[in-house]
N, C-alpha and C positions, 0 to 999 in steps of 0.2 A: 503493500500500500503506500510506504513513503516514496517510492519511485514515481508515483503518479502525482505527487504533490505539485511539482512545477507546472505540469500540464493542466491540473485542475485550476491552479491560481491563474494561469494564462486564459483559460476559458472564462473564468469569472471576470477577469480584467477585461475581456472583450466586450463585455455587456455594460460597461462602466460610464455611459453617458446618460444620466437620468434626464428625462424630459423636463422635469421641473427646474433643473438648473438653468434652463434657457430663459427664465423669467426673472433673473437677478435684477433687483431695482438699482444696482450699483453700475453693473457692466453693460446691460442692454441699452440704456440711454447713450453711454459712450460709443457703442457700436453704431446706433443709429445717427449720432451727431457726425461721426466719421464718414458715413456714406453720404450724408447730406453735404458735408463740407467739400468732399472730393468727387462726388458723382460717380461712385465705383460701380462697375457692372456686377461684381460679385466679391464676397468676403465671407470668411469663416473664422471664428475665434473661440478659444476655450480658456478656462481658468481653472487650475488645480490648487487646492489649499489643503494641507494635512492629509494628503492622499485622496481626498474627495474632489470630484469634479463639481465646482460651484457655479460655473456658468459655461454654457455653450450657446452660441449664436450664429446664424448663417443669413445672409441676405443676398438678393439677386438671383440670377438664373443663367444656365448655360444649356439652352434648349429646354430644360426643365429646372425647377427650382433647385438651387444649391442646398445640399444637406450635409450631414455629418459624414457620408460616404462618398461624396464627390471628390475626385482626385484633383489635386493641385501639383504643379511643379514646385517643389521646395528648394530648388536651386542649391545655393552654397550651404544650406542646412544639411545637404547630403554629406558634407565633409565629416561631421561628427559620427555619422554611421560607418563611413570608411574607416575612420580611426578606431572605432569600436571593433570592427572585424580584425584589424591589426592587433588590438589589445587582446582579443580572444586567442589569436595565434601565438601571441607572446605567453599567455597563460599556459598553453599547450606545449610550449618549448619548440614551436616550429620556426620561430625567428626571435631575434632580440632587438630592442630599440636602437642599440649601438652597433647593430651589424652594418658593414659597408653594403651600400645599395648594389655594387657590382657583384657581391656574393650571391644575390638572388637574381640579378639582371646583368649578366656579363656584357650585354651589348650597350649598357647605359654610358653615355659620354656627356660631359659638360664642356663648355668652351675651353676651360682651364683644366689640363690633365691633373693637376694637384687636387682640384676640387672634385674631379672624377673619382679619385682614389679615396678621398676622405669624407665624401658625402655618406652620411648614415641615414637609416630608415627614419629615425626621429627627425632629421632635417627636412625630410619630404613634407612634414606636417606643419612646420612652424614659420614658413615664409622668410627664411634667412639665406637663401641661395645666392644672393648677390645680383640676381636679375632684377630688371626694373619692373615697376607696377604693371601687372597684366601681361608681361612678356610672352609672346607666343599665342595669345589667346584667339588670334584670328584663325588658328587651326581648330578652334573648338566652336566659336561663334563668329558670325551669325550661322544658324543652322537652318536646314540641313546642308552638309557639305560631305566631301568624300575623304577627309582625312581620318587615318586609323590611329589606333593607340601606338602602333609601331612607327608611324609617321611622327607622333609626338616625341617618342624617345629619340628618333634620329634627328629631329629638328632641334633638339636642345643643344647639340653640339655646335650649332651655328648661331645661338643667341649670345650676344656679347653681355657680359655683366656690367652693371653701372656702379656697383660697389664691391668691396671684397667679401669673401664668403663669411657668413656668421656675424658680419659687423652690424647688421641693422635689419629692419623689418620692411618688407614690400610684399603685398598680397600677391599670391602666385597660385594660378589654377593648374598649371601644367604639372607641377610636382605632386599634385593629389592623383592626377592620372597615373603618374608613375608609381605612386603609393599603391594604387589599385592593382597594378600589374606585379608589384612586389608581393602583395598578398596572394594573387593568383599563383605566383611561382612557389611561394612558401606553403600555401594551402592545397595546392594541387588541383584547383578548380578556378574557372573564371570568376572574376569579381562579382558578376551579377548573381551567380549561383552562391557564392559566399555570403552576400548580403541576405539572401533568403534564408540560408541555413543558420548563419550565425546571429542574425538580428531579427529579421522579420518573424520567422517561425518561432523561436524560443520566447519572444516577447508578445506574441499574439497580434502582430501588426500585419493581419492578413490582407489588407487592402493595398499595401505598398507595393510598387512596381519598380523594377530595375531592368529597363530595356537594354537588351544585349547589344543593339545596334548603335547606341549612343556612345561615341568615343568619350564625352565628357562625363560619363556616368559617375565615377568616383569623386569627381570635383563638384558636380552640380546637376546630375541627371535623374535623381530619384524622384518618383511621384508618389505621394501618399494622401490620404484623406485626413480630415479633422479627427476622426475617430482614432486613426493610426498615431497621429502626432500627439494626442492626449495620452495614449498608452505609453508612448515613448517617454513623455514627461514624467508620468507617474513612476515608472520603473527607475528612471535616472534619480528621482528624488527619494525613492524608497527601495533599496536593493533587495529587501526581504520579500518583495513580491514575486520575484523569480529567483530564488536562492541559487547561488553558484554560477549565475550567468557570467559574471565577472569577478575576479578576486578583488579584494579591498586595495591591494597594491596597484592593480591596473586602473581601477576607478580613480584612484589618487592621481596616477600618471596623466590621465586624460584632462584632469582639472588643475594640474600644476602649471605655474607660470613659467613657461620654457623660454619665451621670447618677449622682451619689453616692446610695447607698442606706444607710439605717440599718444598723449592725452590731449584730446581736442578742447577747444574753448567751450563748445556746447556741453561737452561732458562735465566740465568744471562748473558751468553755470547751472545746468539742469540736474545733474546727478550728485553735485558736490563730491566729485570723485577725486581720488588722489592717486590711483594708479591704473594702469591699463597694460594687459599682456595677453599673449596667445598661448593656449595649451595645445593639446592634440585635437584639432577640429573645433576649438571652442575659444571664444574671446572672454577674458576674465577682467573683471574690475570691481569698484565698490560704488554703491548707490546709497547715499545718505547713511554711510557707515555700515552697510550690509553688503555681504558677498554676492556678487552677481555673475552668473555664468550665462552666456548668450551667444547668438549668432543671427545673421540675416541671410537672406538669399534674394538674388536679383537676376531675372532673366527677362528679356523683352516681353512685356505684357504679364509678368508673373512676379509677385513679391511675397516674401515669407519673413516671418520674425519669431524667434523662440527665445524666451528669457526665463531663467530660474533663479530663485533666491533659496539656495540649498538649506541655509540654516532655518529658514521659516517654512521649508517644504512647500514653497509656492512656485507655480509655473504658469506661464502665459504663452500661447501660441496664436499667431495671426497668419492667415493665408489669403492672398488677395490675387484676383484677376483684374487686369487693367493697370494703368500707370499709377501704381500705389506707393512710391517711395516715401512721400511726405505723409501719407495716410498711415503707414505702418510706424512711422516714427512718433507721431503724436499719439496714436492710440495706445502704443506699447508704453509710452512714458506715462500717459494718464492712468493706465491700469496698474503699473508697478508702484506709482505714488500712493495708491490706495493702502499699500502695505508698509511703505517706507517713511512716508510723511503725509498721512491723511489730513493732518491739520491744515496743509496748504490749499486744499480743496481746488487744486488746479484741474481745469477742464480741457477737453479736447479742443475746444474753440480757442482757449487761451494759448495752448501750445501752438496751434496752428497759426495764430496771429504772430507769436514770437518767431516761428520759423519763416513766415512771409517776410517779416522785418529783416531777418538775417539775409535772406536772399536778395532783398532790395538793396542792402548795404553792399553786397558783392557786385550788383550791377552798377551801382553808383561808383564803385571803385574801379570800373572799367573791365570788369570780368564778364564780358558779354560777347555773344557771337557776332562777328562782322556781318553787315548787311551785304548780301550777295544777289540782291534782286535784279541788278542789271546785266545778268549773265546772258550769253548767247552761244549757240553751238559753234564748236570749232569747225573749220573746213575739214573734209575727210582726209585730205592730202596737203596739209600746209606746206607752202614751198619752203620755208626756212627749216622745216623739219624733215626734208628729203633725206632718206637714209637712216632716219632715227625711229620711224614707225617700224613695227615688227614684233617678233616674239621675245619676251624678256623672261628672266628667271631670277627669283630670290632663293637663297640657299635653304631656307626653311619652309616658306609658303609655297614654293614651287613656280610653275610656268604661268605667265600672264600675257596678255596681248594688248598692244596699242595698235589698232588696225581699223581702216575704213569698214563701215557696215552700213547698208542702206543710206548713203548720203550723209553719214555722220562719222565722226571719229569715236571709237568706243574703247573703253578700258575694261577688260575682263580677266578674272582669274580662273584658271581651268577647273581647279578642284572645289571652288566655292561658288556655286551657281548664284548666290545672293549678291556677291561682289561683282556686279556687272552694271555698267553705266556709261552714259554719254559724257564725253569731255567737253566742258563748257568754258568760255572766255569771260573773264571779268576784268576790264581794263587791260593790264599787261600780264595778268595771272590766268592760270588755268585751274579748274576744279573739276571733280567727277560728280555728276548728279546720278546717283544710284537709281536703278530701275524700281526697286521695291523698298529700300531702306529710306528713312526720312532724312530731312535736311540736317538733323543733329548729327548724322553719322558721315557727313560729307567731307572729303579731304581736298586740300590743294594738291595739284599734280605738277611736278616739275621734271622736264627731261634736260639732262645735262649732256651736251655734244662731247664727243670723245671717241677713242678707239679701245673698246666699244663705248657706245652711249650708255648712260645710266638714268634710272627713273626713280624718283622718290616720291612718297606721299607724306603729308602732314596734315593733322586734324585742323578744321576751321574753327570749330566750337571749342573754346578753352575748357568747357565743362563736359566735353565728350565722354561717353562711358569709356573707362580705362581699357576695356577689352578690345577696342579698336586700336591696337597698338601699331598704328601706321609708322611711327617714328622708328620702330625696329626693323623696317623693311629697307632693302637696297637691291633693286633689280638691275641686271646687266643684260644688254641686248644679246641674243644668241642666235637670231635668224630673222628671215623675212617673213611678212605676213603670208598665210596660205593663199 
């Protein structure tokens, strides 16, 4: 009978979203205020307190009304689950945190051979590689594209660092893809299978999906429902719910401050925070003197946020369809403040106003996208570019084309169908107007004559999503247009 206890607990946990929790007089108005403030098409939220679900709320629809079983892309909240898989393998002795990565992936290479030799499994999880913010992310997003996990590992050797190894923090998605492949090598199964066997099944997160075709899976590709994410929070806050799932040693390792992070002005002002650091798949900080363990997730059209106050056994999760970056920020802040500083009585509307003022200050300081309204299409074969149109290659993104097409000059990346657009002129500069991506993702394009000619891209918008790492590209001409 004792062998059945974890299974019985898991089954009991699976039914742990009481309908009455949805009527919370505290959190339901917050959720409604957020939807009204930001006109969100869909959102789901849950709050756990002392092991109990005290609130669940869903708003909007996706063909049919969103409910606790509707799947959302949790984006970078996937990282904590990848780290949990590795922790389970460490518990089993299949790998150690200080194993060299090349012990498990002999093909792994960084730009610097010394870093290749000394990169450890733990380094893959804490954003200390020396690469720039979001380096190489164009192999992951925009999706879909044709880059494989093997392409990611091969591409790393061509990404130049911007700081020395382990000297500072810069958020990095590619290393989590590598971490997923380390787990696969050590565990003897693909990372998507390990996620199901090591996390979803033992914790009763039956609705979570780990699509095998997603190259970005380990970094940000998992899909879960509100019900699943609520169970995830409950088990993280109370390990007795699934005894033996992780040792105390590995639980502590996940939530240990392994890499200092910059402490932002908003954190100081809103959280009264004094420290910020990265664990294994988690951000660690203090909120009004209380320990906070959290992460967010961002993909185009999908936003998530999960925060725990472990000493209070409190957890909040928010899943959003639509452009919800500001919405998740203000809603999470208002929800957590109910536990850390209820006397402040800060509302969603109050935080939204503060955030709006902060953004206005940035605009007033000149942090704004240049006006590009006067653009016009470039001739398909501009005279001064004779000999410079053609096929180009970047060492990690691969082949691209700057070629005439239907009376327009077009720039396209072979392995990324979304990175296709028309070259436009604005005064003396060129830019790429993507076919399907918005203006916020547009880059300047510059061709430098030479033998061979070179092509570079630079973001137009100073606040562009960091995953559009155009600055890391350097294309060299390799042939004529077909």
